[in-house]
N, C-alpha and C positions, 0 to 999 in steps of 0.2 A: 442378100441384103433385105429382101422383102420379109423374110421370116424373122430377122433381127428386129426390124421396125415393129412388126406385129407383136413380137414378144415383149418389147419395151413398152409399147402402148398398153398391153394387157396388164403389165405389172405396175405401171405408174398410176398412183391414186388421183392425181390431178386430171389426167386424161380420162379416167373413169367418171369423173364428176361432170365433165362438159359434154352435153348432148346437143348435137346439131339438128335443127329442124330441116327436113328434106321435102318440104312442101311450101307452096306459095303462102305469103301472109294473108290472114283472113281480112275480109273487107270490113268497113265500118258498119256498125249495127244500124239498122233502119228502124225508126220508131213505129209502133203499131198505130193504125189510124184511130182517131178519136171517135167513139160511138156517138150517134145522133139521138138515140133513144135509150132509156134505161132497160136493162136486161137484154139488150140487143147483142152485146159482146160480153162474154164471161170468161173468167179464169177458174181453174180448179186444181186442187192439189190434196194430197193425203198427208196427215200428220200421224205417223205410226210410232210404234215402240212404246206405247203408253201402257200402264198397268190395266189389267182387266177390270171392267165395271161389274155391276150386279148382274147384267144380262149377257156378260161375256164380250162386250165391245172393247176393242183394244186400239181403235184408231178413230180419227176425226176426218171426215171428208169436208174440205172447205171449198165452197163455191161462191165466187165473188163477182159482182157486177163491176165492170171496168169504168162505167160513167159515174155512178153514185158512190162507189166503194162500199156498198152494203153487202153483207155476206151472210151465207147460211152455213151453219156448223152442224153436220149430220154425223151421228154416232154410227159406226160400222165396225164390222170385224174384218181383219185382213184376209180371212179365209172365205169371205162371202164370194159366191160366184158372180160372174158378170151380169147374168140375167137378173139377179136380185138387186145389184147396184143400178141397173137400168130401170127397174120398177121404182126404186127409191127416187131416182132422178126425175122420172115422169111425175110421180106423186108430189114431190117437193118443189120442183122448178118449173116444169112445163105446165102443170096444172094452174099455177098462179101467175106465171110471167110469160108463157108462150115459148116457142122454140127459138133459141138464139141463132144469129147468123154466123157467129164464129165462137169457137171455144179454144182457149189457149191453155196448154198444160205442159209440164216438163217431161 
């Protein structure tokens, strides 16, 4: 009987569409704390898949202050090594605004 049920479930299109979650439901999302000073907490993300520019840049690195919503848009290459991105970060963010206490990224 077990083989018959397994065969029926494998052939039935309705049973193939229904997927059961085998884990506990996720908890409610907790909001991030509100920063007390500008450029104290930042978010960053990459916008990639852009056409190449004159200097070969094909992505934009977006760094945004969570309090004032002001943002920096830095042209980068997706093939840039991490040490080059770190130098850009220090020159463009840390030099003008200091080291943030938290960075949120995806």
